[in-house]
N, C-alpha and C positions, 0 to 999 in steps of 0.2 A: 573499372570502378562502376558500381551500380548507382545510377541516378534515376529516380522515379519522378514522373510528372505529378500534377495535382489530381490524383486518382480518387475514386470513391472512398477507398480505404483511408485516405487522409483528409477527407472533407470535414470531419469533425474538428480537426485541428484548426482550420481556418475559422470555423465558427467559435472556437475557443477564445478568440481575441476580443477583449472587452470593448464596448463601444467608446468608452472614455479614452481619449488619446489615440483613437484609431487613425491610421494613415489616410492622407487625403488622396493618395493614388491607388492604383490597383495592386492587389497582392500578386506577386510573382509566383511562379510554380514552387511548391513546397518540395524539398528534396530530402533524401535520406543518404547519409554517408556512413558506411560501416555500421548501419543499424541505428544511428542517431539522427534525429530530425534537425533540419535547419530551415529557417525561413528568411526571405529577403523581401523588402517592400520599399516602394518609393514613398517617401514621407517628408513632410515639412514640419512635423512636430518633433519635440525633443523628448526627454525622459526615457522611460523604459524601452519604447519602441526603437528609438535611435540606438540605444545600447544594444538591443537585439540585432540590429542590422550590422553594427560594427563587429559583434561577435561572429555573425554569420560570415562576414568577409574574412575574418581571421581564420575561421574553420576552413573556408574555401581555399585559402593559401596553403593549407596543409594537405590538400587533396592528393598531391603526388606521393606523399608519405603513406597516406591511407591506401592508395592504390597498390603501392609496391609491397606493403606489409600486411594488408588485409585487416588491420586493426585501427581503432580510433585512438588518436593520441590522448593521453591524459590531459585533464584541465578543461574539458568541454562539458562540465556539469550543468552549464546553463540550460542544456536541453531538457533536463528534468523539470525545470520550471515551466517550459512550454508543454510538456506532457501533462503536468499537473493541471494546467489550464484546460487542456483537452478533456481530461477526466472530469473536471468541475463542470465544464460546459455540457458534456454528455449527461452527467447526473441531473443537471437542471432540466434537460429535456425529458428525462425519465420520470420525474416526479411532477405532478401537475399543480402542486402547491394549493394556493387559495382557490384555484379554478376547479379543483376536483371535488367530488362529492362522495362521502360526507365531508364537508368543508374542513371541520376541525381535525379529522383524521389526516387528511392530506397536508394540512398546514403543519401538523406535528411531524409527519414523515419528512417534509422538506426542511423543517427547522433543525432536525438532528443531522440529516444527511448532508445538507449544504453548509453546515457550520464550518468555519475555517479549520482545516486539518492538514496534517503532513502528507496524507495519501501514500504512506509508505507501502502498504500492501498492493494497491493497484499499480503503483509505479513498478514494483517488483514483477508483477505480471507482465506488463508491457516490456520492460527491459529484458526479462527472460525470453520472451518471444523474439526480440531482436537478437539476443545472444545466439539463438538457434536458427537464425536466417530469415525471420519474417521482416519484410521491408515496408510494411504499412501498419495501419491500426486495426488489423484483424482481431486482435485480442482486447480491444477497447471495451466491448460489452462484458467480456469475462472479467476484466479488471473492475468495471463498475459493479458487477455482481458481488465481487469480493468485498468492495467497499460497503455495499448494502448489508452484507452479513456482518461485517465488522461494526458498523454503526448500530445495527440491531443488538449486537452483543453489549455495546456500551450502554444503550438504553436500559437493557435488563440489568446490567451490572450496577447501575446507579440507583436502582429502585430502593425504596425504604426497607424492603425485606431482604435486600442484598447488602450493598455498601452504604446505602442511604447518603449518596453524594449530593452536593449542592451545585457544583460547577463542572462543566464539561466543555472543552473546546472554547473556553473563554466566555461562556454564557450559562444561565441557569439550566440545570438538567431538565429533561423533557417532562418528568413527572411534576416538577415544580411549576413549569410553564403551563402545562395542559391538564394536569391531574394524573394520578397513577393509572386510572383506567385507560385513558387515551394513550398514555405513554406505552403501556403494554401492548395495546392493539396496533400502535404504529410500528413497534418492533416486529410484531408478527407479520404485518403487511409488508415490511421491507424484506423480511426473510422470504416470504412467498414470491415477491417480485424478483428477487435475486435468482431463484430457481427458474421462474418463467423466462427471465432474460437469457440465461445460458441455453435453455431448451429451445428458444426460438431464434437464436442468432443466425442471421443469413450469411455471415462471413465464414462459417466453418461447416464441416460436414456432419452428417447424422451421427456417425460413430463417435466423433469428438464431442458432440453435444451430450451424448449419453455419458461419456467419461467425465465430463465436467460436472454433470449432475451428481455422479457418484462421488467425486472429489469434494464437492460442497456438502453433501450429506454426511460424509465422514467427519469433516471439519466441524460441523455444527452439533452433531449428536452426542451419544453417550461416550463415544471414543474421541471426542473433541471438546468443543466449548462447554457443552452442558455437563459432561463428566468432570471436566476441570473445575467448573463452578461449584459442583457438589463438594469436591475435596476442599476447595477454598472456603466454603461456608461451614463445613462440619469438622474439619481437621486442623486448620491453621491456628487455632487457639491453643494447641498443645505443641510440644516439641516434635519436630519432624526431622529425620535425617536427610542428607543430601539426595539420596535415591528417591525418597517419596516427594521431596520438593521438586525435583526435576521431572518426576512423573506428572505432578500438577502443572508445571510450566509447559511440558510437552503438550498436554491436552488443551489447556486454556489459552496458551499464547502461540507455541510453536506450530500447533496444528493448522492455524490459519495462515501462517507463514509458508508452511508446506503447500497448502492449497494455492496460495498466491503464485509461487514459482512453478508448481506443477501445472497450473492452468495455462501459463504462458508457454511452457514446454509442450503441452498437449496441442495447443493451437498451432505450434510450429511443427507438429508431428514428429517429435523426438522419438528415438528408439526406446525399446523397453529397458535396456541396460542404462541408457542415459537417464530415463525417468527415475531409476533407483538412486542415481547420484544426485539428481535434482531434489528428491525428497530428503536425502541426507543433508544437503546444503541448506534447505529450508529449515530443517530441525535445528541445526547448529546456529543458524542465524536467529531463529526465534528464541532459543534458549539464551543467547547473548543479549538479545533485546530485552527480555524480561529482567535480567539482572540489572541492566542499565536503567530500566523503568523503575525498578525497586529503589534505586539510588535517588531518583528524582522525586520520590515520595517524601523525602526529608523536608521538614518544615522550612529549612533555609531556602528552598525553591518556591515557597509560597508566592503566588501571583505571577510566576514566571512560566508555568507549564500549561495554563489554561484550564486546570482542573484542581480539585481538592488535593491537599497534601496531608500527610499524617494519617492516611486511611489504613496504613499497615501497622499502626501502633497496636501492640497486643497480638499481632499475627506473626507467624514464623516465616522468615525469608532466608535465603542463603546468606545475606549479609548479617542478619541478626543472629543466625546460628553459627556461622563460621568466622565472622568478622569482616570488616571492609576490605582488608588486604587480600584475604583468601578469596572473597567474592570477586575482586578485580582480577585475580589470577585466573579464576575459572572463566570469567568473561573473556579474557584474552585467549584462553584455551579453546573456547567455542569459536571465536573469530578466526583463529589460526586454522582450525579444522575446516571452517567454511571456506576460507581462502584456498586451502589445499584442494578441496573438492572442486571448487570453481576452476582452479588451474587444470584439473583433470578433464573438465568439461570443455576445454579449448578456449581460445581467444583470451589469453592471459591479460591483455590490455584492453578489456572491453568496457563499454559504458556501465554494464551491470556491476563489474568489479569496482569501477570508480565510484559509483553511487553508494555501494556498501561501505567502502572505505571512508567516504565523506560523512555518511550518516553516523558512523561510530567513532569519528575522529576525536571527539571531546572525551570519550571514555577510555582512550588508549594512552598509556604513558609513553 
């Protein structure tokens, strides 16, 4: 069984621990078991840290099973919370906030980027890298770049000329907080920083950095987010068939899911054939996510999602076109396809699989 010490690749994870409730003792070496991180610490404090230590001990007791089977037992999803902390901590170091100049621009960048979010896409990047053998946080900067692109897309999507949204991630949208001009410029700045981040990452080789720039470019441009947004703005007020709606969802949503998992696989130096499967997996997952997200637009979820609801009123979705039951069936169809592809990629009982199942559990009957 592979155990790693507190290496440079994991340093950001120790930094991710918030100061409040920090243990009084020294942090013990951070380890990876079957691609999932565990942490142990001497502590005299209670709360979440004590819970983390108990879970680490529980995982440690499963070590013989992991060693013999090569897979991580199901039920260790707590690791995703630690990875999310690592992502958030790294994002904080990447945006200078109020200390950067021009001050208002940097404040707006941090306001949107550091707002509480699920971090689904960067988590997929890290978990995919683990799935293909990475045993440190070599993909962390790539994951953060993905989150920067995603946040920039949300800023643009919320603008008065787009969705004209008032709430995002539980707080007023960037244009309401800073003005439309600063909001637009902060989104452009985050996009630029995302490309600079993957292009300068010291944890990966030159060829991989070029590939990551290519992946991000496709996800953002006319064959990705921008192209999908045009269809969203110009065509969704009229009836669209399933084919055209899925084209929209592939560009606007699934494209960044593809980039997320492909980035993790690229950092892990997955083979060309494997990358094809990874892209298919990301596409199916992204299409499923969009159907689930459309369901959450219902006004009955007002105040529960951290963003405006009812924004799809008057717009065509799979649910409005085909009905709720058929939309649920198609969602399940995409999830089953994603699971089948994931099975072909090996490690049927991997943290990546467990995270996907947990994320979509509420939408499966």
